[in-house]
C-alpha distance (Angstrom), angle and dihedral (degrees) to the residues before:
residue distance angle dihedral
M1 . . .
K2 3.74 . .
R3 3.78 119.0 .
R4 3.75 130.8 -148.5
Q5 3.77 109.6 -98.1
Y6 3.77 121.7 -147.0
K7 3.75 136.2 167.1
S8 3.78 113.0 -97.4
Y9 3.79 94.9 -106.6
L10 3.80 90.2 54.3
L11 3.79 91.1 52.1
L12 3.78 88.6 54.5
T13 3.78 89.7 50.5
L14 3.77 91.5 50.9
S15 3.79 91.7 49.0
A16 3.77 90.9 53.4
I17 3.77 91.5 49.8
F18 3.79 91.4 49.3
I19 3.78 90.8 54.7
L20 3.78 88.9 57.2
S21 3.78 96.4 46.8
C22 3.75 147.4 -59.4
T23 3.76 84.0 -116.7
N24 3.77 94.4 96.7
L25 3.81 85.2 63.6
E26 3.77 90.6 -124.2
I27 3.75 118.3 -168.7
S28 3.78 108.5 -99.7
E29 3.79 129.7 -173.3
T30 3.79 110.1 -74.4
D31 3.77 133.9 138.1
S32 3.80 89.9 -79.6
I33 3.79 120.1 126.4
I34 3.80 115.5 -125.7
D35 3.76 125.1 168.3
Q36 3.78 123.4 -156.6
S37 3.76 98.9 -126.3
T38 3.78 91.5 124.0
S39 3.75 130.6 50.1
T40 3.78 93.6 -134.3
G41 3.78 123.8 47.7
G42 3.77 100.8 -19.9
I43 3.79 125.5 -130.6
F44 3.77 117.6 -66.6
N45 3.80 111.3 -134.9
G46 3.77 97.9 177.2
V47 3.78 136.0 -93.0
E48 3.77 113.9 -58.2
D49 3.81 97.0 -135.5
P50 3.83 114.1 23.9
D51 3.80 92.8 -174.9
A52 3.81 92.1 55.2
S53 3.80 89.6 45.5
V54 3.80 90.9 54.0
D55 3.82 88.5 49.5
N56 3.79 87.6 52.8
L57 3.81 91.5 52.0
F58 3.79 92.9 54.3
N59 3.80 91.9 43.4
G60 3.80 86.0 56.6
M61 3.79 90.6 52.8
N62 3.81 88.6 61.9
R63 3.79 86.3 80.8
L64 3.83 84.7 82.9
G65 3.81 85.4 82.3
D66 3.79 90.7 67.0
Q67 3.81 120.0 110.4
A68 3.80 92.2 -143.1
N69 3.82 132.5 49.7
F70 3.84 112.0 27.0
F71 3.81 94.8 12.6
A72 3.78 93.1 47.6
L73 3.81 93.1 47.8
Q74 3.81 90.2 50.4
E75 3.81 98.5 42.0
V76 3.82 115.5 16.1
A77 3.82 89.2 50.8
T78 3.83 89.0 60.6
D79 3.79 140.1 61.2
E80 3.82 91.0 -92.8
Q81 3.81 100.9 70.8
L82 3.76 140.5 22.2
V83 3.79 133.4 170.6
P84 3.80 107.3 -147.0
T85 3.77 120.8 -163.2
R86 3.82 109.7 -109.6
G87 3.79 107.9 -161.9
T88 3.77 99.0 -53.2
D89 3.80 94.5 -29.2
W90 3.80 115.5 111.1
G91 3.79 92.3 5.9
D92 3.81 92.3 122.3
N93 3.81 92.7 166.6
G94 3.80 90.7 -62.6
I95 3.80 96.0 -63.5
W96 3.82 92.4 137.3
R97 3.80 97.8 37.0
T98 3.79 94.1 53.8
L99 3.80 90.7 56.0
H100 3.80 95.4 53.0
S101 3.80 93.9 42.0
H102 3.84 94.6 44.9
T103 3.78 95.2 -122.0
W104 3.81 99.3 120.8
D105 3.80 122.8 133.9
P106 3.84 136.7 -159.6
G107 3.79 91.1 -84.6
H108 3.82 95.3 62.0
Q109 3.80 107.8 130.7
Y110 3.81 96.9 -142.0
I111 3.80 90.8 51.5
L112 3.80 90.1 51.9
N113 3.81 92.8 45.9
T114 3.79 92.8 50.1
W115 3.79 91.8 48.2
N116 3.80 93.3 48.6
N117 3.80 97.3 42.6
W118 3.79 98.0 51.0
N119 3.80 96.2 38.4
Q120 3.78 88.2 53.8
T121 3.81 88.9 50.3
I122 3.82 89.9 53.8
F123 3.79 90.5 54.2
L124 3.81 95.1 46.4
A125 3.80 91.0 48.9
S126 3.81 90.2 49.7
E127 3.79 89.3 56.9
V128 3.79 91.3 57.7
I129 3.80 92.9 44.4
D130 3.82 92.9 51.4
S131 3.82 110.1 105.4
R132 3.82 91.0 -127.4
S133 3.81 89.0 69.7
N134 3.82 90.3 64.5
A135 3.77 91.2 -143.2
S136 3.78 119.8 172.7
A137 3.80 120.5 -106.1
E138 3.78 90.9 -102.2
Q139 3.81 92.8 48.2
V140 3.81 89.5 51.6
A141 3.79 89.3 48.2
Q142 3.82 91.9 50.9
A143 3.80 91.4 48.7
S144 3.81 90.4 46.6
F145 3.80 89.9 53.0
V146 3.80 91.9 51.3
R147 3.80 92.5 44.3
A148 3.80 90.6 50.2
F149 3.80 90.7 51.7
A150 3.80 92.7 47.2
M151 3.80 93.6 46.5
W152 3.82 89.8 46.8
V153 3.81 89.0 56.1
I154 3.81 93.1 52.6
M155 3.82 93.7 41.8
D156 3.80 92.4 47.4
M157 3.78 95.8 47.0
F158 3.80 103.4 32.6
G159 3.81 107.5 21.2
Q160 3.82 94.3 -133.9
V161 3.80 132.8 63.3
P162 3.83 128.8 -154.0
F163 3.79 112.9 -142.1
R164 3.79 130.2 -166.4
Q165 3.80 126.9 -175.2
P166 3.83 114.2 -128.6
D167 3.81 93.0 -111.6
E168 3.80 96.2 48.0
G169 3.77 109.8 107.4
P170 3.79 128.9 -141.8
D171 3.78 90.5 -90.5
V172 3.82 89.2 68.4
D173 3.79 116.5 81.3
P174 3.81 110.1 -138.3
V175 3.78 116.1 -108.2
I176 3.79 115.8 -115.0
F177 3.78 121.9 -123.9
S178 3.77 114.2 -150.7
S179 3.78 115.4 -134.5
P180 3.85 93.4 -96.3
E181 3.81 90.2 47.9
A182 3.79 91.5 49.0
L183 3.80 89.6 47.8
A184 3.81 91.2 56.8
F185 3.81 90.5 46.2
V186 3.80 93.2 51.0
L187 3.79 92.9 48.2
S188 3.80 90.7 49.8
D189 3.80 91.1 51.1
L190 3.79 90.3 49.7
D191 3.80 91.5 52.1
V192 3.82 88.2 54.2
A193 3.79 89.6 47.6
I194 3.79 94.7 49.2
A195 3.79 91.3 49.8
G196 3.80 95.8 48.4
L197 3.81 106.3 32.1
P198 3.79 122.1 93.8
S199 3.78 123.8 -103.4
V200 3.79 107.4 -114.3
A201 3.79 116.4 -174.8
A202 3.78 125.2 -138.1
M203 3.82 115.5 -82.8
D204 3.83 92.0 30.9
V205 3.77 90.5 116.4
A206 3.81 95.0 164.2
N207 3.81 91.0 65.6
Q208 3.79 100.6 38.9
N209 3.81 96.5 84.4
R210 3.81 92.8 80.3
G211 3.75 132.7 52.9
T212 3.80 115.3 -65.2
K213 3.77 133.9 171.7
A214 3.80 89.1 -101.4
A215 3.82 92.8 51.4
A216 3.80 92.7 48.2
R217 3.81 91.5 47.3
F218 3.81 89.2 49.7
L219 3.80 91.9 52.5
K220 3.79 91.8 46.0
A221 3.81 90.4 51.6
R222 3.81 89.7 50.9
V223 3.79 92.6 49.3
L224 3.81 93.3 47.4
L225 3.79 92.6 47.8
N226 3.81 88.7 54.4
S227 3.79 94.9 39.4
G228 3.81 92.7 104.4
V229 3.80 86.4 67.3
Y230 3.80 93.6 46.0
N231 3.81 98.9 43.7
G232 3.78 92.3 50.3
T233 3.82 95.2 -126.3
G234 3.79 100.1 95.5
T235 3.80 88.0 -128.9
P236 3.81 116.4 104.6
D237 3.79 120.5 -132.2
S238 3.79 123.7 -118.6
L239 3.79 102.1 -3.5
S240 3.79 88.2 172.3
E241 3.81 88.0 59.8
V242 3.81 89.6 55.6
V243 3.81 87.9 58.4
S244 3.81 91.4 46.2
L245 3.80 93.2 48.8
V246 3.81 92.2 51.8
D247 3.80 90.5 47.7
Q248 3.81 89.4 52.6
I249 3.81 89.5 51.8
A250 3.80 89.9 50.9
A251 3.79 90.3 49.9
E252 3.81 88.1 66.4
G253 3.79 90.5 59.8
Y254 3.80 100.3 -93.1
A255 3.78 111.5 143.0
L256 3.79 145.5 148.4
Q257 3.78 113.2 -73.3
A258 3.77 131.0 -153.8
G259 3.79 119.5 -128.6
Y260 3.80 101.4 62.5
F261 3.79 100.4 -156.7
D262 3.80 93.0 41.6
I263 3.81 87.4 67.8
F264 3.80 89.3 69.2
K265 3.77 94.8 59.8
Q266 3.78 120.1 95.5
D267 3.80 91.5 -110.9
A268 3.79 121.5 110.5
D269 3.80 116.1 -88.6
T270 3.78 138.2 164.2
E271 3.81 94.0 -112.3
T272 3.81 103.8 58.2
I273 3.80 111.7 93.7
F274 3.82 101.2 162.2
W275 3.78 130.0 8.6
L276 3.78 134.4 169.4
P277 3.81 130.5 -141.4
T278 3.79 92.8 -119.1
S279 3.78 123.0 128.0
I280 3.80 119.4 -92.8
G281 3.81 88.8 -153.0
N282 3.80 93.6 106.2
R283 3.81 91.0 53.6
I284 3.81 91.0 54.3
W285 3.77 108.1 33.0
N286 3.81 104.5 35.5
G287 3.81 90.3 76.7
A288 3.80 100.1 29.5
H289 3.79 118.5 108.0
Y290 3.78 119.3 -110.5
N291 3.82 90.3 -109.5
T292 3.79 97.5 49.6
V293 3.78 108.0 97.3
A294 3.80 142.5 172.6
P295 3.80 132.8 -156.9
D296 3.80 90.6 -100.2
N297 3.80 94.7 43.2
T298 3.78 113.4 37.6
G299 3.79 90.8 162.6
G300 3.80 93.5 77.4
G301 3.77 134.2 -135.1
W302 3.78 136.1 -49.9
N303 3.82 97.8 -118.4
G304 3.77 99.1 -140.7
F305 3.80 121.9 109.7
A306 3.80 123.6 63.5
T307 3.79 139.5 151.6
L308 3.78 135.7 -118.4
A309 3.80 121.8 -100.0
E310 3.80 88.3 -126.1
F311 3.80 90.4 61.5
Y312 3.81 92.6 45.5
D313 3.80 89.3 51.1
M314 3.81 90.6 61.3
F315 3.81 87.5 78.0
E316 3.79 125.8 78.6
G317 3.80 114.8 -103.9
A318 3.76 143.5 74.1
P319 3.80 109.5 -45.9
D320 3.81 97.6 -141.1
N321 3.81 101.1 55.9
N322 3.79 142.8 14.2
Y323 3.80 100.1 -153.6
V324 3.80 121.0 131.6
G325 3.80 109.5 -71.1
A326 3.81 96.8 29.9
G327 3.80 90.4 122.7
Q328 3.78 92.4 -110.7
E329 3.77 127.3 157.5
E330 3.79 115.6 -114.5
R331 3.81 95.8 -103.5
R332 3.80 92.5 60.6
G333 3.77 86.9 61.7
W334 3.79 124.3 -159.1
V335 3.79 141.6 -90.7
P336 3.82 121.1 -129.8
D337 3.79 115.7 -125.8
A338 3.81 133.6 -168.7
T339 3.82 91.0 -72.0
N340 3.79 100.4 51.7
A341 3.80 108.2 22.4
D342 3.80 106.3 116.7
A343 3.77 146.6 143.5
T344 3.80 90.5 -76.3
N345 3.79 96.4 60.3
L346 3.84 95.6 22.5
G347 3.81 87.7 -138.2
W348 3.82 88.2 -72.3
A349 3.76 124.4 137.3
Y350 3.76 124.6 -120.9
G351 3.80 111.5 -138.6
F352 3.80 112.1 -14.0
W353 3.80 121.0 18.4
V354 3.79 112.9 -155.8
G355 3.80 129.2 150.6
Q356 3.80 130.2 19.2
A357 3.80 115.7 -3.4
Y358 3.81 122.9 -143.8
D359 3.77 134.7 -165.1
A360 3.81 125.6 -122.9
N361 3.82 90.3 -84.7
G362 3.79 94.9 53.7
N363 3.82 95.0 -104.1
K364 3.78 119.6 140.7
L365 3.77 113.1 -103.5
K366 3.79 120.4 -133.3
D367 3.77 131.0 -152.0
R368 3.79 119.3 -120.4
P369 3.84 95.0 -89.4
G370 3.82 88.7 52.7
N371 3.81 102.2 -102.3
D372 3.78 121.0 135.9
L373 3.78 106.8 -87.9
V374 3.80 98.9 -116.6
F375 3.78 114.1 160.9
T376 3.79 107.9 -142.2
R377 3.78 130.9 -147.2
E378 3.78 93.8 -135.4
F379 3.80 137.7 62.5
P380 3.80 127.3 -157.4
G381 3.81 87.2 -136.6
L382 3.76 139.6 -62.2
V383 3.82 86.9 -61.6
G384 3.80 132.3 36.5
N385 3.80 95.6 50.3
N386 3.79 127.2 148.8
E387 3.79 125.0 -143.3
R388 3.80 94.3 -87.3
T389 3.79 105.5 50.9
G390 3.76 119.2 113.8
I391 3.80 140.2 33.0
R392 3.80 111.7 -89.5
V393 3.81 123.2 -139.1
Y394 3.82 130.4 -144.7
K395 3.78 132.2 171.6
Y396 3.78 95.1 157.9
H397 3.80 113.9 58.1
P398 3.82 128.1 -148.1
S399 3.81 91.2 -135.0
D400 3.81 85.3 73.5
G401 3.81 92.4 49.0
S402 3.78 127.1 -63.1
F403 3.79 96.3 -128.6
T404 3.79 104.0 25.0
N405 3.80 112.0 157.9
H406 3.79 97.4 -126.7
E407 3.80 120.4 100.7
I408 3.79 119.3 165.6
I409 3.82 114.1 -129.8
F410 3.83 102.2 172.9
R411 3.79 126.3 21.0
Y412 3.75 136.3 174.1
A413 3.81 99.1 -112.1
D414 3.80 87.6 64.9
A415 3.81 90.0 50.7
H416 3.81 90.1 47.1
L417 3.81 90.5 54.5
M418 3.81 91.6 44.9
K419 3.80 88.1 56.7
A420 3.79 90.8 48.4
E421 3.79 91.3 49.8
A422 3.80 93.3 48.0
I423 3.80 89.2 52.9
M424 3.81 90.9 46.5
R425 3.81 88.5 53.4
G426 3.79 92.1 53.3
A427 3.80 108.8 -83.8
G428 3.77 95.1 125.1
G429 3.77 121.9 -154.0
G430 3.77 99.3 111.7
D431 3.79 149.1 -2.0
A432 3.82 114.7 -68.5
T433 3.80 94.1 -161.1
A434 3.80 92.1 50.4
L435 3.81 91.0 51.3
V436 3.80 92.9 49.6
N437 3.79 91.4 46.6
E438 3.80 91.0 49.5
L439 3.78 87.1 61.2
R440 3.80 94.9 41.1
V441 3.79 93.8 52.2
L442 3.80 89.7 49.9
R443 3.82 88.2 53.3
D444 3.84 94.4 48.0
A445 3.80 93.4 -108.7
T446 3.79 126.2 136.4
P447 3.82 113.8 -97.9
L448 3.79 117.3 -110.2
G449 3.79 122.8 -121.6
S450 3.79 91.5 -137.0
V451 3.78 135.7 -14.7
T452 3.80 122.5 -115.6
E453 3.79 126.9 -178.0
N454 3.80 89.6 -97.4
D455 3.79 90.0 51.3
M456 3.79 91.5 50.4
L457 3.80 94.2 51.0
A458 3.80 90.8 46.3
E459 3.79 91.5 49.3
R460 3.77 91.2 51.7
G461 3.79 88.3 51.0
R462 3.79 92.6 51.2
E463 3.79 93.8 47.7
L464 3.80 101.0 37.0
Y465 3.81 105.6 33.0
V466 3.82 114.8 153.8
E467 3.83 91.6 7.1
A468 3.82 91.7 116.4
I469 3.81 99.1 -108.3
R470 3.82 103.5 93.9
R471 3.81 97.8 98.8
T472 3.81 92.8 49.1
D473 3.80 90.3 49.5
M474 3.79 93.6 47.9
V475 3.80 92.3 50.0
R476 3.81 90.8 50.6
F477 3.81 91.2 51.3
G478 3.81 93.4 44.7
Q479 3.82 91.8 -115.0
F480 3.79 104.2 110.0
T481 3.80 92.9 92.7
R482 3.81 95.8 44.9
D483 3.77 119.3 111.8
W484 3.80 125.0 -87.2
E485 3.77 133.2 160.9
F486 3.81 114.3 -59.4
K487 3.80 95.3 6.6
N488 3.80 113.5 139.1
P489 3.84 105.3 -101.0
E490 3.80 90.7 -138.6
S491 3.82 89.9 59.0
V492 3.81 95.2 54.4
G493 3.79 111.3 108.4
D494 3.81 93.8 6.1
D495 3.79 106.1 126.5
H496 3.77 95.8 -163.7
W497 3.83 86.6 83.1
N498 3.81 88.7 68.0
L499 3.80 87.1 83.2
Y500 3.77 126.5 45.8
P501 3.80 118.1 -126.2
I502 3.77 122.1 -99.0
P503 3.82 103.3 -104.5
T504 3.77 115.6 -102.8
N505 3.80 92.0 -121.9
A506 3.79 90.2 53.7
L507 3.79 92.5 55.2
L508 3.79 90.1 50.4
S509 3.79 93.8 51.4
N510 3.82 99.8 42.8
P511 3.82 119.1 38.3
N512 3.82 90.2 -169.9
L513 3.79 89.2 73.2
V514 3.79 120.1 90.8
Q515 3.78 121.2 -161.5
N516 3.79 115.7 -108.6
P517 3.82 114.5 -104.7
G518 3.78 117.1 -85.8
Y519 3.82 97.6 29.7
């Protein structure tokens, strides 16, 4: 493929910028065509192979399977996940603890990585979209979908978005979109995506790992539902359109599906709207104990991630165990015991693993020092933990493959609850309580008499736990700065934590950026 060609002194300049940060959206080597007719940024003549560039964009989206960066900022910084230090394991210089306790700062590595990764994605997508790349309408639509997702991430997490045109060289500091400006940009991209992407019906799993009309409508509904945060008014735009977008998704056959944990297999189902071929290994093994194994991973787990008892207690069921017969709703899952652990379930829990763990033969598992492996509800703190503290969480199960490349990004139950919330907030067009209860009955949970904002947030937590949307939901409901176990008391009620700080390196490389308040 062709490479960008620069004079030697410009290459040195670019190298220096890269050392500082990707934040300045510097031009890196891609399959773009740049001539050297100027002494600054060169002239952009388009990407050489738009189809390969679109492939590259979706390959980049596979980073959503990571356990750090975006996932950590969306989950570990909430009441759903924490990564306690166990002896010296998972200490990592406090990188996990500061997220859960809300004591991070602009130098946090996962904040920097998230900023760099998704800003770079915006730039690469812009290259494809540029008319000089001569991309087809569908290629432009795919790139617009990816750019909208990437810009949503930066807008949602940081409240401002740097933007560079493809032909602007490294001597040009990217302009900064305010949150309302970025909101308008994202919505425009999604309109382009909806118009140009293919219609892919439910159950067509082979074609759901790229942008589709349903996926773009889902993302637009999400953005509109959160638009009160982004536009600075507290009042979301076009709630009626959220309802309409979800109805259009349903018209393509997408629907709620019974059998909660079956949804997270790689088989076709009516819920999956958009998935990525990224390994589910992080979702299984980052919380599994060292001595819990599977046929395709006899080395055991990494014994890190867990959840708080207060989150577990949001679900129906006995608080002290999750064995069969504990009165639990389906989404809380169940834990095999000596009577039903077998080669089918491998002794592994579905959902929330608390209490004594067993192997596939029904034998009690031990921790490495030789104690019964009993996962406890409580922690002594974010430090000072043994191998057994904390309830473990699994939606993907190793019996279906420990490292299967199939992680769900958007699914219909989320859209269903977005519609219910839009109606609750005044959109009209239905009964919010009836919609929530439709889902609850399907999940073997008791129907609610009426749905309040607190009920709606809790229901989203129960349905969508560890699907990387909890922080966004909590911010929208004004609950991200409330107290939970191990949060820094000085951070409680301080709304500046609703946005992450602009990374230090970003501020150094782009003087147009201004640090978010409170940092």
